[in-house]
C-alpha positions as CSV (number, residue, x, y, z in Angstrom):
1,M,22.1,79.6,58.6
2,S,21.8,80.0,54.9
3,Q,23.1,77.6,52.2
4,R,25.7,80.3,51.2
5,N,27.1,80.6,54.7
6,W,27.4,76.8,54.9
7,I,29.3,76.7,51.6
8,L,31.6,79.5,52.8
9,L,32.2,77.7,56.1
10,G,32.8,74.4,54.4
11,G,35.3,75.9,52.0
12,G,36.9,78.2,54.6
13,L,37.7,75.6,57.2
14,P,40.1,73.6,55.1
15,V,41.9,76.7,54.0
16,L,42.2,78.0,57.5
17,G,43.5,74.5,58.6
18,L,46.1,74.6,55.9
19,L,47.2,78.1,56.9
20,L,47.5,77.1,60.5
21,L,49.5,74.0,59.5
22,L,51.9,76.2,57.4
23,A,52.3,78.7,60.3
24,W,53.0,75.8,62.7
25,A,55.7,74.4,60.3
26,S,57.2,77.8,59.9
27,L,57.5,78.3,63.6
28,R,58.9,74.8,64.1
29,S,61.6,75.3,61.5
30,G,62.5,78.7,62.8
31,G,60.9,80.4,59.8
32,G,63.2,78.8,57.3
33,P,62.5,76.2,54.6
34,G,62.2,72.6,55.6
35,V,65.2,71.7,53.4
36,G,68.3,73.7,53.0
37,V,71.6,74.2,54.8
38,N,71.9,72.0,57.9
39,Q,72.3,73.8,61.1
40,D,73.0,70.8,63.4
41,F,76.2,69.0,62.6
42,G,77.5,65.6,63.5
43,V,76.9,61.9,63.2
44,V,73.2,60.9,62.8
45,D,71.9,57.7,64.2
46,I,70.7,55.5,61.3
47,E,69.8,51.9,60.8
48,S,72.3,50.1,58.6
49,R,70.6,49.4,55.3
50,N,71.6,48.6,51.8
51,A,72.5,51.8,49.9
52,T,70.1,52.5,47.1
53,D,71.9,52.1,43.8
54,F,71.9,55.1,41.5
55,N,73.1,56.1,38.1
56,L,74.7,59.5,38.2
57,Q,75.6,61.5,35.1
58,L,79.0,63.0,36.0
59,M,80.0,66.5,35.1
60,N,82.6,65.1,32.6
61,G,79.8,63.3,30.7
62,D,80.5,59.8,32.0
63,N,77.9,57.8,34.0
64,L,78.6,56.3,37.4
65,S,76.6,53.6,39.1
66,L,77.0,53.0,42.8
67,E,77.0,49.3,42.0
68,E,80.3,49.8,40.1
69,L,82.0,50.8,43.3
70,R,81.1,47.6,45.2
71,G,84.2,46.4,47.0
72,R,85.3,49.9,48.0
73,V,84.4,52.1,50.9
74,V,82.3,54.9,49.4
75,M,81.5,58.4,50.8
76,V,78.6,60.0,49.0
77,D,78.5,63.8,49.6
78,F,75.4,65.9,48.9
79,W,76.3,69.5,48.3
80,A,75.5,72.8,46.4
81,S,77.7,75.6,45.3
82,W,75.8,78.2,47.3
83,C,76.1,76.3,50.6
84,A,78.6,78.0,52.9
85,P,79.4,74.8,54.9
86,C,79.9,72.9,51.7
87,R,82.4,75.5,50.5
88,Q,84.1,75.4,53.9
89,E,84.7,71.6,53.7
90,A,85.4,71.3,49.9
91,P,89.2,71.7,50.3
92,I,89.2,69.2,53.2
93,L,87.3,66.6,51.1
94,A,89.6,67.1,48.2
95,Q,92.7,66.8,50.4
96,V,91.6,63.6,52.2
97,Y,90.4,62.0,48.9
98,R,93.9,62.6,47.4
99,E,95.5,61.1,50.5
100,Y,93.5,57.9,50.3
101,A,93.8,57.7,46.5
102,A,97.5,57.8,46.9
103,T,97.7,55.1,49.6
104,T,94.9,52.7,48.7
105,G,94.5,53.1,45.0
106,T,91.5,51.6,43.3
107,A,92.6,48.0,42.8
108,G,91.4,45.5,45.4
109,G,89.5,47.9,47.5
110,G,90.2,51.3,48.6
111,V,88.1,54.4,49.0
112,E,86.0,56.4,46.6
113,F,84.1,59.7,47.1
114,V,81.1,60.6,45.0
115,G,79.8,64.2,45.0
116,V,76.1,64.6,44.3
117,N,75.1,68.2,43.5
118,I,71.5,69.2,44.4
119,W,69.4,72.3,44.3
120,D,71.9,74.1,42.1
121,Q,72.6,75.5,38.7
122,E,75.0,73.5,36.5
123,N,77.4,76.4,35.7
124,N,77.7,77.3,39.4
125,A,78.4,73.6,40.2
126,R,81.1,73.5,37.5
127,N,82.7,76.6,38.8
128,Y,82.7,75.2,42.4
129,L,84.4,72.0,41.3
130,E,87.0,74.1,39.4
131,D,87.5,76.6,42.2
132,F,88.2,73.9,44.8
133,D,90.0,71.5,42.4
134,V,87.7,68.6,43.4
135,P,89.4,65.4,42.1
136,Y,86.7,62.9,42.7
137,P,83.6,62.1,40.5
138,N,80.7,64.6,40.8
139,G,77.4,64.8,39.1
140,I,74.1,66.7,39.3
141,D,70.9,65.1,40.7
142,A,68.7,67.3,38.6
143,S,65.5,65.4,39.3
144,G,66.3,65.0,43.0
145,V,65.6,61.3,43.0
146,I,68.9,60.3,44.6
147,A,68.5,62.9,47.4
148,I,65.0,61.7,48.0
149,N,66.0,58.0,48.1
150,Y,68.7,58.8,50.6
151,G,66.4,61.0,52.7
152,V,68.5,64.1,52.4
153,R,67.0,66.9,54.5
154,G,69.7,69.5,54.1
155,I,73.3,70.0,52.9
156,P,76.0,69.1,53.4
157,E,75.2,65.5,54.2
158,K,77.5,62.5,53.8
159,F,76.7,58.8,53.7
160,F,79.4,56.2,54.3
161,I,78.9,52.9,52.6
162,D,80.9,49.8,53.3
163,R,82.4,47.4,50.7
164,D,79.2,45.3,50.7
165,G,77.0,48.3,49.8
166,V,75.6,48.9,53.2
167,I,75.2,52.4,54.6
168,R,77.1,52.4,57.9
169,Q,77.1,56.1,58.9
170,K,75.5,59.4,58.0
171,F,77.2,62.7,58.9
172,V,75.4,66.0,58.7
173,G,77.3,69.2,58.2
174,P,81.0,69.8,57.3
175,M,83.5,67.3,58.5
176,H,87.0,68.0,59.9
177,A,89.8,66.1,58.2
178,D,90.6,64.0,61.3
179,K,86.9,62.9,61.7
180,L,86.7,62.0,58.0
181,R,89.9,60.0,58.2
182,E,88.8,58.3,61.4
183,T,85.5,57.3,59.8
184,L,87.1,56.0,56.6
185,D,89.8,54.1,58.6
186,E,87.1,52.4,60.8
187,L,85.2,51.2,57.7
188,L,88.4,50.1,56.0
189,A,89.4,48.1,59.1
190,S,86.0,46.6,59.6
191,D,85.6,45.7,56.0
192,A,89.1,44.4,55.4
193,P,89.1,41.7,52.8
194,P,90.3,38.3,54.0
195,A,94.1,37.8,53.8
196,G,95.2,35.7,50.8
197,P,97.1,32.4,51.1
């Protein structure tokens, strides 16, 4: 075999291996991208761990740190304006948030939702928030760091964080209002602050 053939073989094998790997990944994902809209919905088994703190620039120009919300039950929702399941659940999230804001308030505990917009255009995200009259804080994770730190694989995904800053549950896909209330109530009950004197 000539030196030229060895060079072609040596350069061609890695390229062929890469193409085979890409074909395998495409078949395994059903031909779609590895990240996008979730197709399987429900609670995902996770190990409880401390939630990674983040600093999110909100759409209104303010900044929000997850650490600021310590002492509350927090639901972090990853979404995009083009995501059909996100659009399906947006009115539900807004309604349930308003219910809990009215009953628990923010002093001494309560519930807070934080929306993290990913893989989107800012003007589309702003229109989405306006169209669905979303009342809770939302910001854009333009760099994708927050999504990466939370291991987001598709949208919508929700992480439920207890008052101590520990992730207790992950939910993939849109949630029904009853399931959302049940999850929040369980966290509020298990994290109830001790009764005063």
